[in-house]
N, C-alpha and C positions, 0 to 999 in steps of 0.2 A: 824379852819376856812377852812382847805383844804378838810375835809371830808364832807362838806356840799354842797348842791345844792343852787345856787343863781339864780336870774332872772334878766335879763338885757333887756333894750329896745333898739331896733334897727330900723332905718329908712328903709322902704321898697323901697324908691326911690334911695338913694345913698349908703346905707349900713353902714352909720355911727351910732355910739352908742350914746345914750343919756348921756351927761356929764354935770357936774357943774363946773363953773369957779369962785371960791370964790374970786380970785384976777386975775387981767389981765395978770400978769406975768406967771402964771402956764399954763401948757399944758392941764389942765383939769383933773377932777376926774370922773372915771366911776361910774355911779349910779347903786348900787346893791339893790335888793329887796329880802327879805327872802321868800316871797310867790308870786305866779303868780298873785293872785287877788290884792295884794298890788301894783304891777306894773300897772295893769289895772286901779285901783282906782286913782293912781297918774296921769295917762294920762287923764282919764275922768274928773278929777277935775281941772287940770291945763292947759290942751290943748285939750279940748273936740272937738273943731272945726277941729283939724288935727289928732285926735287920730287914725283914720282909716288908716293913712299913716305909722303907726308904728306897729311892731310886738314884742311880748314878747318871749324871748328865755331863755332856761335853760342853766346854766353854772356850770359844776362841779368845786368845789374849787381847784382841782388839776390843772385846766387849767387857773386859774385866773392870776397867775404870768406871764405866757407866753403871755396872751392877753395884759396885761399892758405893757410889754416890746415891743411887736410888734407894738402897736398903740402909744407908747410913753406917756402914761398917767402918771400924777404925783402920783396917788394913786386911792383909791376908796372912794366913798361916800355912806355909808350904810344908806338907807332911813328907819328910824325907825317909822315914822308916815307919810304916804303918803298924808294925807289930809291937814296938816298944811303948808308945809312939814317940817319935822324935819330930819336933815341929820347929821351923824357923819362922819367927814373926817379923813381918815387914809392915811398917806404918804407911798408910796412904796419905799423900799430901794434897 
């Protein structure tokens, strides 16, 4: 997981990352995409009217842990199918 490149979606207005909250008590899971085009497909399918307000950024796996700690995320949500969407949640320890 650490040697891969992931893609994340970030708001251009306030700099926040696109997250999922499967339950109200969690601080959120950072959504990760394996390909740049998967992140774009997700935005265009589920938020077409505001997709132009977001940017897709690359994130080396080596920086993932630090990002999760800095922003206080509960873990990651790996988007395996951006159109449905199908997400696998993994808790950060």
